[in-house]
CHARMM-style PDB file with segment names, atoms N, HN, CA, C and O in Angstrom:
ATOM      1  N   MET     1      80.184 159.109 151.894  1.00  0.00      PROA
ATOM      2  CA  MET     1      80.253 158.038 150.828  1.00  0.00      PROA
ATOM      3  C   MET     1      78.719 157.571 151.141  1.00  0.00      PROA
ATOM      4  O   MET     1      78.372 157.183 152.257  1.00  0.00      PROA
ATOM      5  N   GLU     2      77.798 157.661 149.958  1.00  0.00      PROA
ATOM      6  HN  GLU     2      78.080 157.977 149.052  1.00  0.00      PROA
ATOM      7  CA  GLU     2      76.603 156.897 149.994  1.00  0.00      PROA
ATOM      8  C   GLU     2      76.715 155.494 149.433  1.00  0.00      PROA
ATOM      9  O   GLU     2      77.273 155.235 148.367  1.00  0.00      PROA
ATOM     10  N   ILE     3      76.151 154.626 150.219  1.00  0.00      PROA
ATOM     11  HN  ILE     3      75.698 154.837 151.085  1.00  0.00      PROA
ATOM     12  CA  ILE     3      76.103 153.163 149.736  1.00  0.00      PROA
ATOM     13  C   ILE     3      75.101 153.098 148.567  1.00  0.00      PROA
ATOM     14  O   ILE     3      73.995 153.606 148.753  1.00  0.00      PROA
ATOM     15  N   THR     4      75.336 152.611 147.559  1.00  0.00      PROA
ATOM     16  HN  THR     4      76.234 152.199 147.408  1.00  0.00      PROA
ATOM     17  CA  THR     4      74.467 152.236 146.416  1.00  0.00      PROA
ATOM     18  C   THR     4      74.531 150.724 146.049  1.00  0.00      PROA
ATOM     19  O   THR     4      75.433 150.065 146.566  1.00  0.00      PROA
ATOM     20  N   PRO     5      73.705 150.148 145.250  1.00  0.00      PROA
ATOM     21  CA  PRO     5      73.607 148.684 144.968  1.00  0.00      PROA
ATOM     22  C   PRO     5      74.981 148.383 144.464  1.00  0.00      PROA
ATOM     23  O   PRO     5      75.540 147.368 144.878  1.00  0.00      PROA
ATOM     24  N   LYS     6      75.655 149.275 143.496  1.00  0.00      PROA
ATOM     25  HN  LYS     6      75.201 150.100 143.160  1.00  0.00      PROA
ATOM     26  CA  LYS     6      76.944 149.104 142.902  1.00  0.00      PROA
ATOM     27  C   LYS     6      78.102 149.251 143.673  1.00  0.00      PROA
ATOM     28  O   LYS     6      79.151 148.880 143.145  1.00  0.00      PROA
ATOM     29  N   THR     7      78.156 149.832 145.104  1.00  0.00      PROA
ATOM     30  HN  THR     7      77.304 150.133 145.533  1.00  0.00      PROA
ATOM     31  CA  THR     7      79.059 149.993 145.917  1.00  0.00      PROA
ATOM     32  C   THR     7      79.830 148.627 146.199  1.00  0.00      PROA
ATOM     33  O   THR     7      79.161 147.613 146.396  1.00  0.00      PROA
ATOM     34  N   LYS     8      81.096 148.582 146.221  1.00  0.00      PROA
ATOM     35  HN  LYS     8      81.639 149.406 146.062  1.00  0.00      PROA
ATOM     36  CA  LYS     8      81.974 147.485 146.382  1.00  0.00      PROA
ATOM     37  C   LYS     8      82.020 147.243 147.955  1.00  0.00      PROA
ATOM     38  O   LYS     8      82.245 148.184 148.717  1.00  0.00      PROA
ATOM     39  N   VAL     9      81.806 145.990 148.400  1.00  0.00      PROA
ATOM     40  HN  VAL     9      81.623 145.226 147.782  1.00  0.00      PROA
ATOM     41  CA  VAL     9      81.878 145.668 149.779  1.00  0.00      PROA
ATOM     42  C   VAL     9      83.236 146.153 150.419  1.00  0.00      PROA
ATOM     43  O   VAL     9      83.306 146.654 151.541  1.00  0.00      PROA
ATOM     44  N   SER    10      84.325 145.942 149.557  1.00  0.00      PROA
ATOM     45  HN  SER    10      84.267 145.536 148.645  1.00  0.00      PROA
ATOM     46  CA  SER    10      85.564 146.173 149.904  1.00  0.00      PROA
ATOM     47  C   SER    10      85.714 147.807 150.122  1.00  0.00      PROA
ATOM     48  O   SER    10      86.414 148.245 151.035  1.00  0.00      PROA
ATOM     49  N   ASP    11      85.065 148.593 149.294  1.00  0.00      PROA
ATOM     50  HN  ASP    11      84.496 148.237 148.552  1.00  0.00      PROA
ATOM     51  CA  ASP    11      85.076 150.205 149.646  1.00  0.00      PROA
ATOM     52  C   ASP    11      84.429 150.425 150.762  1.00  0.00      PROA
ATOM     53  O   ASP    11      84.894 151.296 151.497  1.00  0.00      PROA
ATOM     54  N   ILE    12      83.318 149.776 151.145  1.00  0.00      PROA
ATOM     55  HN  ILE    12      82.940 149.069 150.549  1.00  0.00      PROA
ATOM     56  CA  ILE    12      82.701 150.149 152.529  1.00  0.00      PROA
ATOM     57  C   ILE    12      83.611 149.730 153.739  1.00  0.00      PROA
ATOM     58  O   ILE    12      83.687 150.446 154.738  1.00  0.00      PROA
ATOM     59  N   LEU    13      84.208 148.706 153.636  1.00  0.00      PROA
ATOM     60  HN  LEU    13      84.147 148.125 152.824  1.00  0.00      PROA
ATOM     61  CA  LEU    13      85.106 148.231 154.681  1.00  0.00      PROA
ATOM     62  C   LEU    13      86.263 149.050 154.780  1.00  0.00      PROA
ATOM     63  O   LEU    13      86.654 149.343 155.909  1.00  0.00      PROA
ATOM     64  N   GLU    14      86.979 149.539 153.611  1.00  0.00      PROA
ATOM     65  HN  GLU    14      86.661 149.300 152.693  1.00  0.00      PROA
ATOM     66  CA  GLU    14      88.029 150.418 153.642  1.00  0.00      PROA
ATOM     67  C   GLU    14      87.757 151.625 154.208  1.00  0.00      PROA
ATOM     68  O   GLU    14      88.588 152.078 154.996  1.00  0.00      PROA
ATOM     69  N   GLU    15      86.691 152.285 153.952  1.00  0.00      PROA
ATOM     70  HN  GLU    15      86.016 151.917 153.312  1.00  0.00      PROA
ATOM     71  CA  GLU    15      86.092 153.621 154.325  1.00  0.00      PROA
ATOM     72  C   GLU    15      85.668 153.663 155.693  1.00  0.00      PROA
ATOM     73  O   GLU    15      85.953 154.656 156.363  1.00  0.00      PROA
ATOM     74  N   TYR    16      84.983 152.652 156.222  1.00  0.00      PROA
ATOM     75  HN  TYR    16      84.752 151.846 155.677  1.00  0.00      PROA
ATOM     76  CA  TYR    16      84.207 152.701 157.406  1.00  0.00      PROA
ATOM     77  C   TYR    16      84.620 151.649 158.471  1.00  0.00      PROA
ATOM     78  O   TYR    16      84.173 151.657 159.618  1.00  0.00      PROA
ATOM     79  N   GLY    17      85.557 150.696 157.970  1.00  0.00      PROA
ATOM     80  HN  GLY    17      85.920 150.689 157.038  1.00  0.00      PROA
ATOM     81  CA  GLY    17      86.047 149.555 159.007  1.00  0.00      PROA
ATOM     82  C   GLY    17      85.184 148.362 158.865  1.00  0.00      PROA
ATOM     83  O   GLY    17      84.336 148.246 157.981  1.00  0.00      PROA
ATOM     84  N   ASP    18      85.398 147.621 159.630  1.00  0.00      PROA
ATOM     85  HN  ASP    18      86.087 147.715 160.348  1.00  0.00      PROA
ATOM     86  CA  ASP    18      84.570 146.191 159.596  1.00  0.00      PROA
ATOM     87  C   ASP    18      83.204 146.490 160.180  1.00  0.00      PROA
ATOM     88  O   ASP    18      83.023 146.861 161.340  1.00  0.00      PROA
ATOM     89  N   ILE    19      82.278 146.301 159.290  1.00  0.00      PROA
ATOM     90  HN  ILE    19      82.426 146.000 158.348  1.00  0.00      PROA
ATOM     91  CA  ILE    19      80.824 146.540 159.753  1.00  0.00      PROA
ATOM     92  C   ILE    19      80.038 145.253 159.643  1.00  0.00      PROA
ATOM     93  O   ILE    19      78.825 145.244 159.430  1.00  0.00      PROA
ATOM     94  N   ALA    20      80.831 144.085 159.809  1.00  0.00      PROA
ATOM     95  HN  ALA    20      81.816 144.092 159.983  1.00  0.00      PROA
ATOM     96  CA  ALA    20      80.305 142.676 159.803  1.00  0.00      PROA
ATOM     97  C   ALA    20      79.302 142.432 160.592  1.00  0.00      PROA
ATOM     98  O   ALA    20      78.476 141.600 160.215  1.00  0.00      PROA
ATOM     99  N   ASP    21      79.122 143.126 161.936  1.00  0.00      PROA
ATOM    100  HN  ASP    21      79.793 143.802 162.243  1.00  0.00      PROA
ATOM    101  CA  ASP    21      78.098 143.036 162.751  1.00  0.00      PROA
ATOM    102  C   ASP    21      76.757 143.447 162.178  1.00  0.00      PROA
ATOM    103  O   ASP    21      75.743 142.769 162.339  1.00  0.00      PROA
ATOM    104  N   VAL    22      76.793 144.592 161.497  1.00  0.00      PROA
ATOM    105  HN  VAL    22      77.617 145.143 161.366  1.00  0.00      PROA
ATOM    106  CA  VAL    22      75.672 145.175 160.807  1.00  0.00      PROA
ATOM    107  C   VAL    22      75.074 144.131 159.790  1.00  0.00      PROA
ATOM    108  O   VAL    22      73.869 143.894 159.696  1.00  0.00      PROA
ATOM    109  N   MET    23      76.088 143.523 159.023  1.00  0.00      PROA
ATOM    110  HN  MET    23      77.067 143.716 159.099  1.00  0.00      PROA
ATOM    111  CA  MET    23      75.893 142.554 157.915  1.00  0.00      PROA
ATOM    112  C   MET    23      75.209 141.233 158.437  1.00  0.00      PROA
ATOM    113  O   MET    23      74.446 140.530 157.773  1.00  0.00      PROA
ATOM    114  N   GLU    24      75.623 141.005 159.784  1.00  0.00      PROA
ATOM    115  HN  GLU    24      76.242 141.576 160.323  1.00  0.00      PROA
ATOM    116  CA  GLU    24      75.087 139.755 160.519  1.00  0.00      PROA
ATOM    117  C   GLU    24      73.746 139.917 160.702  1.00  0.00      PROA
ATOM    118  O   GLU    24      73.057 138.902 160.601  1.00  0.00      PROA
ATOM    119  N   ILE    25      73.149 141.084 160.980  1.00  0.00      PROA
ATOM    120  HN  ILE    25      73.709 141.908 161.062  1.00  0.00      PROA
ATOM    121  CA  ILE    25      71.793 141.076 161.187  1.00  0.00      PROA
ATOM    122  C   ILE    25      70.933 140.451 160.083  1.00  0.00      PROA
ATOM    123  O   ILE    25      69.852 139.926 160.351  1.00  0.00      PROA
ATOM    124  N   PHE    26      71.424 140.514 158.838  1.00  0.00      PROA
ATOM    125  HN  PHE    26      72.302 140.941 158.620  1.00  0.00      PROA
ATOM    126  CA  PHE    26      70.828 139.977 157.825  1.00  0.00      PROA
ATOM    127  C   PHE    26      71.203 138.583 157.276  1.00  0.00      PROA
ATOM    128  O   PHE    26      70.916 138.106 156.178  1.00  0.00      PROA
ATOM    129  N   GLY    27      71.966 137.995 158.373  1.00  0.00      PROA
ATOM    130  HN  GLY    27      72.199 138.382 159.265  1.00  0.00      PROA
ATOM    131  CA  GLY    27      72.485 136.567 158.148  1.00  0.00      PROA
ATOM    132  C   GLY    27      73.608 136.439 157.210  1.00  0.00      PROA
ATOM    133  O   GLY    27      73.818 135.422 156.550  1.00  0.00      PROA
ATOM    134  N   ILE    28      74.354 137.551 157.171  1.00  0.00      PROA
ATOM    135  HN  ILE    28      74.183 138.378 157.707  1.00  0.00      PROA
ATOM    136  CA  ILE    28      75.621 137.506 156.279  1.00  0.00      PROA
ATOM    137  C   ILE    28      76.751 137.268 157.434  1.00  0.00      PROA
ATOM    138  O   ILE    28      77.154 138.164 158.177  1.00  0.00      PROA
ATOM    139  N   LYS    29      77.178 135.964 157.461  1.00  0.00      PROA
ATOM    140  HN  LYS    29      76.851 135.237 156.858  1.00  0.00      PROA
ATOM    141  CA  LYS    29      78.182 135.576 158.338  1.00  0.00      PROA
ATOM    142  C   LYS    29      79.598 136.024 158.107  1.00  0.00      PROA
ATOM    143  O   LYS    29      80.026 136.196 156.965  1.00  0.00      PROA
ATOM    144  N   ARG    30      80.343 136.219 159.208  1.00  0.00      PROA
ATOM    145  HN  ARG    30      79.995 136.079 160.135  1.00  0.00      PROA
ATOM    146  CA  ARG    30      81.856 136.622 158.999  1.00  0.00      PROA
ATOM    147  C   ARG    30      82.455 135.441 158.362  1.00  0.00      PROA
ATOM    148  O   ARG    30      81.961 134.328 158.544  1.00  0.00      PROA
ATOM    149  N   VAL    31      83.501 135.623 157.619  1.00  0.00      PROA
ATOM    150  HN  VAL    31      83.902 136.527 157.472  1.00  0.00      PROA
ATOM    151  CA  VAL    31      84.363 134.781 157.064  1.00  0.00      PROA
ATOM    152  C   VAL    31      85.415 134.503 158.119  1.00  0.00      PROA
ATOM    153  O   VAL    31      85.847 135.464 158.755  1.00  0.00      PROA
ATOM    154  N   ALA    32      85.888 133.238 158.377  1.00  0.00      PROA
ATOM    155  HN  ALA    32      85.537 132.457 157.860  1.00  0.00      PROA
ATOM    156  CA  ALA    32      86.769 132.887 159.429  1.00  0.00      PROA
ATOM    157  C   ALA    32      88.094 133.614 159.069  1.00  0.00      PROA
ATOM    158  O   ALA    32      88.698 134.070 160.040  1.00  0.00      PROA
ATOM    159  N   ARG    33      88.583 133.780 157.998  1.00  0.00      PROA
ATOM    160  HN  ARG    33      88.092 133.410 157.209  1.00  0.00      PROA
ATOM    161  CA  ARG    33      89.852 134.304 157.725  1.00  0.00      PROA
ATOM    162  C   ARG    33      89.725 135.651 157.079  1.00  0.00      PROA
ATOM    163  O   ARG    33      89.116 135.786 156.018  1.00  0.00      PROA
ATOM    164  N   TYR    34      90.299 136.654 157.713  1.00  0.00      PROA
ATOM    165  HN  TYR    34      90.795 136.544 158.575  1.00  0.00      PROA
ATOM    166  CA  TYR    34      90.075 138.030 157.176  1.00  0.00      PROA
ATOM    167  C   TYR    34      90.639 138.257 155.757  1.00  0.00      PROA
ATOM    168  O   TYR    34      90.000 138.920 154.941  1.00  0.00      PROA
ATOM    169  N   SER    35      91.887 137.682 155.450  1.00  0.00      PROA
ATOM    170  HN  SER    35      92.406 137.143 156.113  1.00  0.00      PROA
ATOM    171  CA  SER    35      92.346 137.791 154.164  1.00  0.00      PROA
ATOM    172  C   SER    35      91.439 137.230 153.091  1.00  0.00      PROA
ATOM    173  O   SER    35      91.355 137.808 152.008  1.00  0.00      PROA
ATOM    174  N   PHE    36      90.767 136.144 153.346  1.00  0.00      PROA
ATOM    175  HN  PHE    36      90.835 135.674 154.227  1.00  0.00      PROA
ATOM    176  CA  PHE    36      89.893 135.514 152.519  1.00  0.00      PROA
ATOM    177  C   PHE    36      88.679 136.482 152.169  1.00  0.00      PROA
ATOM    178  O   PHE    36      88.310 136.635 151.005  1.00  0.00      PROA
ATOM    179  N   ARG    37      88.097 137.106 153.219  1.00  0.00      PROA
ATOM    180  HN  ARG    37      88.397 136.981 154.164  1.00  0.00      PROA
ATOM    181  CA  ARG    37      86.951 137.865 153.267  1.00  0.00      PROA
ATOM    182  C   ARG    37      87.342 139.080 152.362  1.00  0.00      PROA
ATOM    183  O   ARG    37      86.592 139.454 151.460  1.00  0.00      PROA
ATOM    184  N   LYS    38      88.567 139.698 152.637  1.00  0.00      PROA
ATOM    185  HN  LYS    38      89.176 139.395 153.370  1.00  0.00      PROA
ATOM    186  CA  LYS    38      89.041 140.804 152.087  1.00  0.00      PROA
ATOM    187  C   LYS    38      89.164 140.633 150.436  1.00  0.00      PROA
ATOM    188  O   LYS    38      88.851 141.526 149.649  1.00  0.00      PROA
ATOM    189  N   MET    39      89.606 139.507 150.104  1.00  0.00      PROA
ATOM    190  HN  MET    39      89.861 138.782 150.743  1.00  0.00      PROA
ATOM    191  CA  MET    39      89.821 139.123 148.649  1.00  0.00      PROA
ATOM    192  C   MET    39      88.335 139.006 147.932  1.00  0.00      PROA
ATOM    193  O   MET    39      88.194 139.481 146.805  1.00  0.00      PROA
ATOM    194  N   LEU    40      87.248 138.373 148.598  1.00  0.00      PROA
ATOM    195  HN  LEU    40      87.363 137.987 149.513  1.00  0.00      PROA
ATOM    196  CA  LEU    40      86.102 138.305 148.256  1.00  0.00      PROA
ATOM    197  C   LEU    40      85.271 139.565 148.087  1.00  0.00      PROA
ATOM    198  O   LEU    40      84.455 139.739 147.182  1.00  0.00      PROA
ATOM    199  N   THR    41      85.575 140.462 149.095  1.00  0.00      PROA
ATOM    200  HN  THR    41      86.237 140.321 149.831  1.00  0.00      PROA
ATOM    201  CA  THR    41      84.879 141.688 149.181  1.00  0.00      PROA
ATOM    202  C   THR    41      85.175 142.579 148.002  1.00  0.00      PROA
ATOM    203  O   THR    41      84.372 143.455 147.681  1.00  0.00      PROA
ATOM    204  N   LYS    42      86.447 142.360 147.264  1.00  0.00      PROA
ATOM    205  HN  LYS    42      87.099 141.648 147.525  1.00  0.00      PROA
ATOM    206  CA  LYS    42      86.766 143.242 146.287  1.00  0.00      PROA
ATOM    207  C   LYS    42      85.995 142.986 144.936  1.00  0.00      PROA
ATOM    208  O   LYS    42      85.925 143.830 144.042  1.00  0.00      PROA
ATOM    209  N   ALA    43      85.442 141.776 144.883  1.00  0.00      PROA
ATOM    210  HN  ALA    43      85.499 141.091 145.610  1.00  0.00      PROA
ATOM    211  CA  ALA    43      84.691 141.564 143.747  1.00  0.00      PROA
ATOM    212  C   ALA    43      83.082 141.712 143.955  1.00  0.00      PROA
ATOM    213  O   ALA    43      82.275 141.779 143.028  1.00  0.00      PROA
ATOM    214  N   LEU    44      82.785 141.749 145.251  1.00  0.00      PROA
ATOM    215  HN  LEU    44      83.441 141.695 146.004  1.00  0.00      PROA
ATOM    216  CA  LEU    44      81.386 141.818 145.558  1.00  0.00      PROA
ATOM    217  C   LEU    44      80.826 143.141 145.666  1.00  0.00      PROA
ATOM    218  O   LEU    44      81.489 143.990 146.261  1.00  0.00      PROA
ATOM    219  N   THR    45      79.538 143.486 145.109  1.00  0.00      PROA
ATOM    220  HN  THR    45      79.000 142.796 144.626  1.00  0.00      PROA
ATOM    221  CA  THR    45      78.979 144.764 145.315  1.00  0.00      PROA
ATOM    222  C   THR    45      77.863 144.518 146.251  1.00  0.00      PROA
ATOM    223  O   THR    45      77.478 143.358 146.396  1.00  0.00      PROA
ATOM    224  N   VAL    46      77.368 145.367 146.824  1.00  0.00      PROA
ATOM    225  HN  VAL    46      77.681 146.309 146.706  1.00  0.00      PROA
ATOM    226  CA  VAL    46      76.205 145.403 147.889  1.00  0.00      PROA
ATOM    227  C   VAL    46      75.118 144.647 147.185  1.00  0.00      PROA
ATOM    228  O   VAL    46      74.518 143.817 147.867  1.00  0.00      PROA
ATOM    229  N   GLU    47      74.779 144.793 145.977  1.00  0.00      PROA
ATOM    230  HN  GLU    47      75.267 145.467 145.422  1.00  0.00      PROA
ATOM    231  CA  GLU    47      73.553 144.280 145.286  1.00  0.00      PROA
ATOM    232  C   GLU    47      73.664 142.759 145.298  1.00  0.00      PROA
ATOM    233  O   GLU    47      72.759 142.020 145.686  1.00  0.00      PROA
ATOM    234  N   VAL    48      75.038 142.286 144.768  1.00  0.00      PROA
ATOM    235  HN  VAL    48      75.774 142.886 144.453  1.00  0.00      PROA
ATOM    236  CA  VAL    48      75.377 140.942 144.750  1.00  0.00      PROA
ATOM    237  C   VAL    48      75.191 140.185 146.205  1.00  0.00      PROA
ATOM    238  O   VAL    48      74.614 139.117 146.411  1.00  0.00      PROA
ATOM    239  N   ALA    49      75.812 141.001 147.097  1.00  0.00      PROA
ATOM    240  HN  ALA    49      76.281 141.868 146.929  1.00  0.00      PROA
ATOM    241  CA  ALA    49      75.915 140.372 148.515  1.00  0.00      PROA
ATOM    242  C   ALA    49      74.434 140.174 149.013  1.00  0.00      PROA
ATOM    243  O   ALA    49      74.136 139.148 149.624  1.00  0.00      PROA
ATOM    244  N   ALA    50      73.523 141.136 148.757  1.00  0.00      PROA
ATOM    245  HN  ALA    50      73.765 141.970 148.260  1.00  0.00      PROA
ATOM    246  CA  ALA    50      72.256 140.968 149.189  1.00  0.00      PROA
ATOM    247  C   ALA    50      71.521 139.860 148.539  1.00  0.00      PROA
ATOM    248  O   ALA    50      70.741 139.145 149.168  1.00  0.00      PROA
ATOM    249  N   ARG    51      71.776 139.718 147.261  1.00  0.00      PROA
ATOM    250  HN  ARG    51      72.410 140.299 146.750  1.00  0.00      PROA
ATOM    251  CA  ARG    51      70.970 138.761 146.458  1.00  0.00      PROA
ATOM    252  C   ARG    51      71.550 137.285 146.810  1.00  0.00      PROA
ATOM    253  O   ARG    51      70.727 136.370 146.827  1.00  0.00      PROA
ATOM    254  N   VAL    52      72.808 137.013 147.070  1.00  0.00      PROA
ATOM    255  HN  VAL    52      73.477 137.756 147.056  1.00  0.00      PROA
ATOM    256  CA  VAL    52      73.512 135.924 147.455  1.00  0.00      PROA
ATOM    257  C   VAL    52      72.826 135.524 148.812  1.00  0.00      PROA
ATOM    258  O   VAL    52      72.521 134.340 148.953  1.00  0.00      PROA
ATOM    259  N   HSD    53      72.604 136.264 149.647  1.00  0.00      PROA
ATOM    260  HN  HSD    53      72.852 137.226 149.532  1.00  0.00      PROA
ATOM    261  CA  HSD    53      72.063 136.070 150.950  1.00  0.00      PROA
ATOM    262  C   HSD    53      70.664 136.278 151.196  1.00  0.00      PROA
ATOM    263  O   HSD    53      70.162 136.196 152.317  1.00  0.00      PROA
ATOM    264  N   ARG    54      70.018 136.557 150.110  1.00  0.00      PROA
ATOM    265  HN  ARG    54      70.426 136.624 149.199  1.00  0.00      PROA
ATOM    266  CA  ARG    54      68.457 136.551 150.027  1.00  0.00      PROA
ATOM    267  C   ARG    54      68.105 137.811 151.027  1.00  0.00      PROA
ATOM    268  O   ARG    54      67.230 137.666 151.880  1.00  0.00      PROA
ATOM    269  N   VAL    55      68.681 138.809 150.918  1.00  0.00      PROA
ATOM    270  HN  VAL    55      69.392 138.926 150.225  1.00  0.00      PROA
ATOM    271  CA  VAL    55      68.347 139.988 151.868  1.00  0.00      PROA
ATOM    272  C   VAL    55      67.698 141.064 150.930  1.00  0.00      PROA
ATOM    273  O   VAL    55      68.315 141.414 149.925  1.00  0.00      PROA
ATOM    274  N   PRO    56      66.543 141.568 151.209  1.00  0.00      PROA
ATOM    275  CA  PRO    56      65.903 142.557 150.528  1.00  0.00      PROA
ATOM    276  C   PRO    56      67.056 143.870 150.252  1.00  0.00      PROA
ATOM    277  O   PRO    56      67.639 144.452 151.166  1.00  0.00      PROA
ATOM    278  N   LEU    57      67.188 144.107 149.102  1.00  0.00      PROA
ATOM    279  HN  LEU    57      66.714 143.634 148.359  1.00  0.00      PROA
ATOM    280  CA  LEU    57      68.181 144.995 148.731  1.00  0.00      PROA
ATOM    281  C   LEU    57      68.067 146.525 149.353  1.00  0.00      PROA
ATOM    282  O   LEU    57      69.018 147.186 149.770  1.00  0.00      PROA
ATOM    283  N   ASP    58      66.812 146.893 149.319  1.00  0.00      PROA
ATOM    284  HN  ASP    58      66.039 146.356 148.980  1.00  0.00      PROA
ATOM    285  CA  ASP    58      66.489 148.414 149.864  1.00  0.00      PROA
ATOM    286  C   ASP    58      66.591 148.340 151.292  1.00  0.00      PROA
ATOM    287  O   ASP    58      67.009 149.340 151.875  1.00  0.00      PROA
ATOM    288  N   GLU    59      66.250 147.229 152.015  1.00  0.00      PROA
ATOM    289  HN  GLU    59      65.910 146.416 151.542  1.00  0.00      PROA
ATOM    290  CA  GLU    59      66.224 147.259 153.485  1.00  0.00      PROA
ATOM    291  C   GLU    59      67.838 147.135 153.937  1.00  0.00      PROA
ATOM    292  O   GLU    59      68.303 147.743 154.901  1.00  0.00      PROA
ATOM    293  N   PHE    60      68.492 146.370 153.193  1.00  0.00      PROA
ATOM    294  HN  PHE    60      68.114 145.876 152.410  1.00  0.00      PROA
ATOM    295  CA  PHE    60      69.943 146.198 153.376  1.00  0.00      PROA
ATOM    296  C   PHE    60      70.785 147.572 153.222  1.00  0.00      PROA
ATOM    297  O   PHE    60      71.663 147.880 154.028  1.00  0.00      PROA
ATOM    298  N   LEU    61      70.439 148.343 152.140  1.00  0.00      PROA
ATOM    299  HN  LEU    61      69.726 148.093 151.485  1.00  0.00      PROA
ATOM    300  CA  LEU    61      71.024 149.653 151.844  1.00  0.00      PROA
ATOM    301  C   LEU    61      70.631 150.643 152.972  1.00  0.00      PROA
ATOM    302  O   LEU    61      71.459 151.387 153.497  1.00  0.00      PROA
ATOM    303  N   GLU    62      69.384 150.612 153.299  1.00  0.00      PROA
ATOM    304  HN  GLU    62      68.711 150.008 152.873  1.00  0.00      PROA
ATOM    305  CA  GLU    62      68.919 151.634 154.348  1.00  0.00      PROA
ATOM    306  C   GLU    62      69.746 151.308 155.684  1.00  0.00      PROA
ATOM    307  O   GLU    62      70.242 152.237 156.321  1.00  0.00      PROA
ATOM    308  N   THR    63      69.882 150.023 156.084  1.00  0.00      PROA
ATOM    309  HN  THR    63      69.479 149.269 155.567  1.00  0.00      PROA
ATOM    310  CA  THR    63      70.535 149.684 157.300  1.00  0.00      PROA
ATOM    311  C   THR    63      72.040 150.109 157.191  1.00  0.00      PROA
ATOM    312  O   THR    63      72.575 150.719 158.116  1.00  0.00      PROA
ATOM    313  N   LEU    64      72.707 149.780 156.057  1.00  0.00      PROA
ATOM    314  HN  LEU    64      72.273 149.284 155.305  1.00  0.00      PROA
ATOM    315  CA  LEU    64      74.085 150.034 156.037  1.00  0.00      PROA
ATOM    316  C   LEU    64      74.327 151.553 156.104  1.00  0.00      PROA
ATOM    317  O   LEU    64      75.204 152.009 156.839  1.00  0.00      PROA
ATOM    318  N   ASN    65      73.538 152.345 155.326  1.00  0.00      PROA
ATOM    319  HN  ASN    65      72.826 151.974 154.729  1.00  0.00      PROA
ATOM    320  CA  ASN    65      73.604 153.816 155.300  1.00  0.00      PROA
ATOM    321  C   ASN    65      73.225 154.364 156.688  1.00  0.00      PROA
ATOM    322  O   ASN    65      73.904 155.333 157.027  1.00  0.00      PROA
ATOM    323  N   ASN    66      72.343 153.978 157.514  1.00  0.00      PROA
ATOM    324  HN  ASN    66      71.792 153.190 157.238  1.00  0.00      PROA
ATOM    325  CA  ASN    66      71.932 154.242 158.818  1.00  0.00      PROA
ATOM    326  C   ASN    66      73.193 153.871 159.753  1.00  0.00      PROA
ATOM    327  O   ASN    66      73.606 154.710 160.553  1.00  0.00      PROA
ATOM    328  N   ALA    67      73.709 152.789 159.658  1.00  0.00      PROA
ATOM    329  HN  ALA    67      73.373 152.107 159.007  1.00  0.00      PROA
ATOM    330  CA  ALA    67      74.865 152.317 160.567  1.00  0.00      PROA
ATOM    331  C   ALA    67      76.105 153.437 160.233  1.00  0.00      PROA
ATOM    332  O   ALA    67      76.780 153.932 161.135  1.00  0.00      PROA
ATOM    333  N   ILE    68      76.278 153.724 158.930  1.00  0.00      PROA
ATOM    334  HN  ILE    68      75.730 153.321 158.197  1.00  0.00      PROA
ATOM    335  CA  ILE    68      77.439 154.587 158.676  1.00  0.00      PROA
ATOM    336  C   ILE    68      77.074 156.100 159.219  1.00  0.00      PROA
ATOM    337  O   ILE    68      77.951 156.780 159.752  1.00  0.00      PROA
ATOM    338  N   GLU    69      75.926 156.514 159.077  1.00  0.00      PROA
ATOM    339  HN  GLU    69      75.214 155.961 158.645  1.00  0.00      PROA
ATOM    340  CA  GLU    69      75.648 157.671 159.636  1.00  0.00      PROA
ATOM    341  C   GLU    69      75.658 157.904 161.243  1.00  0.00      PROA
ATOM    342  O   GLU    69      76.076 158.904 161.827  1.00  0.00      PROA
ATOM    343  N   MET    70      75.115 156.779 161.791  1.00  0.00      PROA
ATOM    344  HN  MET    70      74.775 155.966 161.317  1.00  0.00      PROA
ATOM    345  CA  MET    70      75.345 156.764 163.297  1.00  0.00      PROA
ATOM    346  C   MET    70      76.870 156.672 163.652  1.00  0.00      PROA
ATOM    347  O   MET    70      77.260 157.259 164.662  1.00  0.00      PROA
ATOM    348  N   ARG    71      77.707 156.004 162.918  1.00  0.00      PROA
ATOM    349  HN  ARG    71      77.391 155.527 162.098  1.00  0.00      PROA
ATOM    350  CA  ARG    71      79.159 155.953 163.413  1.00  0.00      PROA
ATOM    351  C   ARG    71      79.603 157.208 163.159  1.00  0.00      PROA
ATOM    352  O   ARG    71      80.439 157.628 163.959  1.00  0.00      PROA
ATOM    353  N   ALA    72      79.244 158.011 162.172  1.00  0.00      PROA
ATOM    354  HN  ALA    72      78.565 157.670 161.522  1.00  0.00      PROA
ATOM    355  CA  ALA    72      79.877 159.381 161.991  1.00  0.00      PROA
ATOM    356  C   ALA    72      79.342 160.356 162.947  1.00  0.00      PROA
ATOM    357  O   ALA    72      80.083 161.287 163.262  1.00  0.00      PROA
ATOM    358  N   LYS    73      78.164 160.286 163.459  1.00  0.00      PROA
ATOM    359  HN  LYS    73      77.562 159.529 163.204  1.00  0.00      PROA
ATOM    360  CA  LYS    73      77.672 161.144 164.591  1.00  0.00      PROA
ATOM    361  C   LYS    73      78.448 160.523 165.852  1.00  0.00      PROA
ATOM    362  O   LYS    73      78.789 161.341 166.706  1.00  0.00      PROA
ATOM    363  N   ASN    74      78.708 159.428 166.031  1.00  0.00      PROA
ATOM    364  HN  ASN    74      78.430 158.763 165.337  1.00  0.00      PROA
ATOM    365  CA  ASN    74      79.414 158.858 167.417  1.00  0.00      PROA
ATOM    366  C   ASN    74      80.855 159.524 167.225  1.00  0.00      PROA
ATOM    367  O   ASN    74      81.438 159.736 168.288  1.00  0.00      PROA
ATOM    368  N   GLN    75      81.419 159.829 166.260  1.00  0.00      PROA
ATOM    369  HN  GLN    75      80.946 159.657 165.396  1.00  0.00      PROA
ATOM    370  CA  GLN    75      82.781 160.290 166.081  1.00  0.00      PROA
ATOM    371  C   GLN    75      83.110 161.741 166.121  1.00  0.00      PROA
ATOM    372  O   GLN    75      84.239 162.226 166.197  1.00  0.00      PROA
ATOM    373  N   GLU    76      81.923 162.398 166.057  1.00  0.00      PROA
ATOM    374  HN  GLU    76      81.006 162.005 165.996  1.00  0.00      PROA
ATOM    375  CA  GLU    76      82.010 163.820 166.157  1.00  0.00      PROA
ATOM    376  C   GLU    76      82.331 164.209 167.501  1.00  0.00      PROA
ATOM    377  O   GLU    76      81.834 163.615 168.458  1.00  0.00      PROA
ATOM    378  N   PRO    77      83.319 165.397 167.667  1.00  0.00      PROA
ATOM    379  CA  PRO    77      83.663 165.782 168.886  1.00  0.00      PROA
ATOM    380  C   PRO    77      82.542 166.387 169.783  1.00  0.00      PROA
ATOM    381  OT1 PRO    77      82.801 166.763 170.926  1.00  0.00      PROA
TER     382      PRO     77
END
């Protein structure tokens, strides 16, 4: 899965697990209640999340895609 500006945050979490620690690098804090975060992420795209948190979109996309690539490499046998 390639992450684009239109990718839903919920799709990323469903496919790759909780990558909140990567998002925190950009100041996007964890929401205290997982169920609330899950509900919010269904409506949020990566583009909107970046804009809301004043994160440069290109840098955010690159970091997310790199994190997913690294995760995949670490899971290879």
